[in-house]
N, C-alpha and C positions, 0 to 999 in steps of 0.2 A: 599383631596385625599389623600390616605395613601402610604407610602413609599413602594417601590419595597422590595419584601422578600429578596433580595440579599443583601441589606445593613443592616449592624448589628450598632446598636446603643446602646451606653452603659456609663452610666446610661440611660436608656429609661425615668424615671423619678426622681425628686427630688424636694429639697425645699432649697431656698438660692443660695449661689453661687455654682457652680459647675465645673469640666470639662469633656466634653461629647467626646468620642473617637467614630467615626465613620470608620467600616470597611466593607468589603464582608466576607460573608460566605462561600467564593470560590473562587479560580481565574478566572477572567474573560476570557473565550478561544475564543469569538468572536473576527474577525479584528475591528469592529466599537465602536466606546464610547458608552456606557449606562449610563442613567441619571435617577435620581429620585431625588423627593423635599421631605425636613423632614419639617413638621409642629409642631410649638412649639406653645402651647396653655396655659394659665395661666387664671383665674379667674378675671375678671374686667380689662384686657387689651387686646390691639390688637394683634391677633396672628402672631406669625413671621417665616419666611420661610428660609430654607436654600438649597440651590443647591448642588446636589452630583453628581460629574460624576465620571467614571471608567473608566479607558483607555483603548484601545482594544490590544489584543496580539498580534503582530506582524505577517503577512502571514507565514507558516510554514507547513511542510509536512513531516510526519513519517512514514516509512513503517517498514514491520518486516524484521529482517535481514537476515534472511534465509528461503528456502522453498525445498521439497524435492519430487521427483516423482520419481515412481518404474520405473524399466527396463522397464514394458510391456508397459507403456504409460498410461496419465490419466489426468484429469483437474485438474489443481493445482489453488487456490485462492491466491493471492496477495492481503495483506489487511493492514490498517493503518489509521490513525488520520491528519486531517488537517482543518484548516478554511480560505483555499484559494478559491476564487472565481472561480477558474478550475485548473484543472490537466492535465496534459501531460506524457502519458506512452511512454517509447523506450525503444529499446534494448540498452545494450553495449556491452562488450567483453566476447565473450565465444564461445564454440563449440557446443552449443544444439540449434537445428535448430528449431526455433517455431516463429509463426506469432502472433503477438500482435491483440487481436480483435480490432473491432471499438468503443467498448462501455465499459462503466464502472458501477459501481454506488457509489453513493455519496449520504450519509443521505439519503438513500431508493431511490434515483431518476437516473434510467437509462440517461448515459451522452455520449456525443460522446466524445472520446480522444480528450482532447487540445480545447473544446468547454468551455462557461461559463455553470455553474451549475444551473438549473432553481431555482428560488426562493431566489439563494445565501446564504444557509444555514450558511456558515463560518462568514458571517456578524454577527450573534448574538452568535454563539457558534461553537466548533470544530464539526466535524461528521467523521463517520466513512466512510472507501470507499474501495472497494473491486474491484479486477478484475481476472476474471475466464481466464486460460491459457491452451489451450489443447497442452499436451505434447505427441508426438507420441512414438512409442515403439523406444527402444534405440538397434540398432543392431549391436552396435560397442562391443568391450571388456572393454571399458574404460568408467568411470563417466564422463558425461558430463555436463558443467555448461554454465548458461549465466545470465548476469546483465540483472535486471529489474530496469530502472531509472525512478524515479516519480518527475516531476517538478511542482512547484507551480505558475509559470510564472511570479513569482518575485526575481529571482535568487537563490531561495532554491531548493535542489535536496536532494533525500534520494535513497539509492540503496538497494536492495533485490536480493540477489544469489540465484537462483535457482539451483540446485544440481539434476542430473538424476544418479540413480544407472546404473553401468555397467549392459550392457546386457550380454546375455549366448554366449559364444566361439561357433562356429559353422564350420562343415568341411562336405561337401559334393563331392562325388567323381561320375563323370556321367559313369563310368563303371565298373561293380565289375570282369569283367576280360576280357581280350586281348588276340589276338593270332597273332604271327608275323608269316610272310613269312620265309621260307628257307632262302633268300637273306638278309634278316634281315632289312629291309625298315621300317622306324619308324610308329608306330601305335600312334596316340594320345589320351588322355581323359582329361577331364578338371574337375579342382577343384575351387570349390565356396567355400571360407572361410572368416572370419573376424578375423583369429588369425595366427600367425607363425605356419608351420608345415614342416616335413621332410620326406623324403622318403629313406628306409634305405633296 
Protein backbone atom coordinates (compact mmCIF):
# COMPACT_ATOMS: atom_id res chain seq x y z
CA UNK A 1 0.00 0.00 0.00
CA UNK A 2 1.40 3.41 -0.99
CA UNK A 3 2.10 6.00 1.66
CA UNK A 4 -0.28 8.93 2.04
CA UNK A 5 0.51 11.96 -0.10
CA UNK A 6 1.00 14.16 2.98
CA UNK A 7 4.00 12.11 4.14
CA UNK A 8 7.31 13.37 2.75
CA UNK A 9 10.29 10.99 2.88
CA UNK A 10 13.88 12.19 2.29
CA UNK A 11 15.71 10.40 0.86
CA UNK A 12 13.16 8.09 -0.67
CA UNK A 13 15.80 5.72 -2.00
CA UNK A 14 19.48 4.96 -1.52
CA UNK A 15 22.16 2.31 -1.01
CA UNK A 16 23.84 1.23 2.20
CA UNK A 17 23.40 3.03 5.49
CA UNK A 18 21.27 6.19 5.56
CA UNK A 19 19.22 8.41 7.82
CA UNK A 20 15.69 8.97 6.52
CA UNK A 21 13.68 12.03 7.50
CA UNK A 22 9.88 11.86 7.52
CA UNK A 23 7.77 15.03 7.60
CA UNK A 24 4.43 16.26 6.33
CA UNK A 25 4.01 18.50 3.30
CA UNK A 26 1.82 20.90 5.33
CA UNK A 27 0.49 21.25 8.87
CA UNK A 28 -2.36 18.86 9.70
CA UNK A 29 -5.43 21.05 10.38
CA UNK A 30 -7.88 18.30 11.35
CA UNK A 31 -8.53 17.37 15.00
CA UNK A 32 -8.02 13.62 14.57
CA UNK A 33 -4.68 11.83 14.25
CA UNK A 34 -3.85 10.73 10.70
CA UNK A 35 -1.75 7.68 9.86
CA UNK A 36 0.09 6.12 6.98
CA UNK A 37 2.52 3.24 6.45
CA UNK A 38 5.97 3.44 4.83
CA UNK A 39 7.04 0.24 3.09
CA UNK A 40 10.79 -0.26 2.54
CA UNK A 41 11.68 -2.86 -0.04
CA UNK A 42 15.01 -4.23 -1.23
CA UNK A 43 16.03 -7.09 -3.49
CA UNK A 44 16.13 -10.54 -1.91
CA UNK A 45 14.90 -9.47 1.57
CA UNK A 46 11.54 -9.26 3.26
CA UNK A 47 9.90 -5.81 3.04
CA UNK A 48 9.85 -3.73 6.23
CA UNK A 49 7.20 -1.22 7.32
CA UNK A 50 7.21 1.91 9.44
CA UNK A 51 3.94 3.25 10.83
CA UNK A 52 3.71 7.07 10.72
CA UNK A 53 1.18 9.07 12.70
CA UNK A 54 0.67 12.81 12.74
CA UNK A 55 -1.13 14.48 15.62
CA UNK A 56 -4.26 16.50 14.95
CA UNK A 57 -4.46 20.24 15.53
CA UNK A 58 -6.33 21.12 18.74
CA UNK A 59 -9.86 22.42 18.20
CA UNK A 60 -9.94 26.12 17.41
CA UNK A 61 -12.09 28.85 15.91
CA UNK A 62 -10.81 31.90 14.04
CA UNK A 63 -13.36 34.50 12.91
CA UNK A 64 -12.72 37.72 11.04
CA UNK A 65 -11.94 40.55 13.46
CA UNK A 66 -14.24 43.20 12.00
CA UNK A 67 -17.26 43.53 9.72
CA UNK A 68 -19.12 46.62 8.53
CA UNK A 69 -22.68 47.48 7.61
CA UNK A 70 -24.01 50.51 5.75
CA UNK A 71 -26.41 52.89 7.51
CA UNK A 72 -29.22 51.79 5.18
CA UNK A 73 -29.03 48.20 6.46
CA UNK A 74 -27.85 45.09 4.63
CA UNK A 75 -26.93 41.45 5.01
CA UNK A 76 -23.42 41.02 6.46
CA UNK A 77 -21.43 37.79 6.31
CA UNK A 78 -19.23 36.87 9.27
CA UNK A 79 -16.72 34.22 8.20
CA UNK A 80 -13.74 32.30 9.48
CA UNK A 81 -12.04 28.91 9.81
CA UNK A 82 -12.35 26.14 12.36
CA UNK A 83 -11.87 22.41 12.87
CA UNK A 84 -14.46 22.08 15.66
CA UNK A 85 -17.23 19.49 15.63
CA UNK A 86 -19.79 22.28 16.16
CA UNK A 87 -19.93 26.05 16.41
CA UNK A 88 -22.14 28.27 18.53
CA UNK A 89 -22.77 31.90 17.63
CA UNK A 90 -23.92 34.40 20.26
CA UNK A 91 -24.28 38.15 20.66
CA UNK A 92 -21.90 40.07 22.89
CA UNK A 93 -21.98 43.67 24.00
CA UNK A 94 -23.08 46.53 21.80
CA UNK A 95 -26.00 48.73 20.81
CA UNK A 96 -26.75 47.33 17.34
CA UNK A 97 -30.09 45.52 17.54
CA UNK A 98 -29.75 42.33 15.48
CA UNK A 99 -31.00 38.77 15.70
CA UNK A 100 -28.74 35.84 14.90
CA UNK A 101 -30.04 33.41 12.27
CA UNK A 102 -30.74 29.85 13.35
CA UNK A 103 -28.37 28.37 10.74
CA UNK A 104 -24.81 28.89 9.56
CA UNK A 105 -22.68 27.22 6.88
CA UNK A 106 -19.68 25.04 7.78
CA UNK A 107 -17.66 23.29 5.11
CA UNK A 108 -20.52 23.87 2.67
CA UNK A 109 -23.08 22.26 5.01
CA UNK A 110 -26.05 24.19 6.47
CA UNK A 111 -25.98 23.62 10.23
CA UNK A 112 -28.17 24.69 13.15
CA UNK A 113 -26.46 27.10 15.52
CA UNK A 114 -24.90 25.05 18.33
CA UNK A 115 -25.49 21.66 16.66
CA UNK A 116 -22.90 19.13 15.49
CA UNK A 117 -21.84 19.62 11.86
CA UNK A 118 -22.96 16.75 9.63
CA UNK A 119 -20.02 14.57 8.61
CA UNK A 120 -17.69 16.35 11.12
CA UNK A 121 -15.42 17.90 8.45
CA UNK A 122 -13.11 19.29 11.16
CA UNK A 123 -11.97 15.81 12.14
CA UNK A 124 -9.91 15.57 8.92
CA UNK A 125 -9.12 19.22 8.10
CA UNK A 126 -10.05 22.79 8.89
CA UNK A 127 -13.09 24.18 7.10
CA UNK A 128 -14.51 27.58 6.20
CA UNK A 129 -17.61 28.79 8.04
CA UNK A 130 -19.95 31.73 7.55
CA UNK A 131 -23.11 33.19 9.01
CA UNK A 132 -25.25 35.84 7.33
CA UNK A 133 -26.71 38.51 9.60
CA UNK A 134 -29.47 40.89 8.56
CA UNK A 135 -28.66 44.40 9.79
CA UNK A 136 -31.59 46.85 9.89
CA UNK A 137 -31.48 50.52 8.91
CA UNK A 138 -29.63 52.71 11.41
CA UNK A 139 -32.14 55.38 12.40
CA UNK A 140 -29.80 56.98 14.94
CA UNK A 141 -27.11 59.55 14.21
CA UNK A 142 -24.47 57.49 15.97
CA UNK A 143 -22.36 54.56 14.84
CA UNK A 144 -23.66 51.24 16.21
CA UNK A 145 -21.62 48.15 17.11
CA UNK A 146 -22.25 44.60 18.28
CA UNK A 147 -19.93 41.73 19.14
CA UNK A 148 -20.53 38.41 17.37
CA UNK A 149 -18.97 35.64 19.47
CA UNK A 150 -18.11 32.24 17.96
CA UNK A 151 -17.43 29.29 20.27
CA UNK A 152 -16.13 25.82 19.35
CA UNK A 153 -17.68 24.04 22.34
CA UNK A 154 -14.26 23.21 23.80
CA UNK A 155 -13.58 26.50 25.53
CA UNK A 156 -12.20 28.42 22.55
CA UNK A 157 -13.94 31.57 21.35
CA UNK A 158 -13.28 34.36 18.89
CA UNK A 159 -15.09 37.66 18.50
CA UNK A 160 -15.95 39.74 15.45
CA UNK A 161 -16.95 43.38 15.96
CA UNK A 162 -19.81 44.35 13.64
CA UNK A 163 -19.94 48.13 13.09
CA UNK A 164 -22.76 50.02 11.36
CA UNK A 165 -22.27 53.49 9.92
CA UNK A 166 -24.17 56.32 11.61
CA UNK A 167 -27.60 57.07 10.21
CA UNK A 168 -28.72 60.43 8.85
CA UNK A 169 -29.99 63.14 11.15
CA UNK A 170 -33.72 63.78 10.80
CA UNK A 171 -36.07 66.53 11.92
CA UNK A 172 -39.80 66.47 11.20
CA UNK A 173 -42.23 69.16 12.41
CA UNK A 174 -45.94 68.30 12.47
CA UNK A 175 -47.15 71.81 11.55
CA UNK A 176 -45.76 74.51 9.34
CA UNK A 177 -47.88 77.23 10.90
CA UNK A 178 -49.91 77.81 14.06
CA UNK A 179 -52.30 80.55 15.12
CA UNK A 180 -52.64 81.75 18.68
CA UNK A 181 -55.90 83.19 20.02
CA UNK A 182 -55.80 86.70 21.41
CA UNK A 183 -56.04 85.20 24.89
CA UNK A 184 -52.70 83.50 24.37
CA UNK A 185 -53.55 79.88 25.23
CA UNK A 186 -50.94 77.34 24.11
CA UNK A 187 -51.15 75.61 20.75
CA UNK A 188 -48.86 72.63 20.29
CA UNK A 189 -46.98 70.99 17.48
CA UNK A 190 -44.83 67.85 17.47
CA UNK A 191 -41.16 67.41 16.66
CA UNK A 192 -39.88 64.01 15.63
CA UNK A 193 -36.09 63.85 15.53
CA UNK A 194 -33.08 61.67 16.22
CA UNK A 195 -30.75 64.57 16.96
CA UNK A 196 -30.54 67.66 19.16
CA UNK A 197 -32.52 70.72 18.12
CA UNK A 198 -33.07 74.32 19.24
CA UNK A 199 -35.96 76.72 18.69
CA UNK A 200 -34.89 80.34 18.40
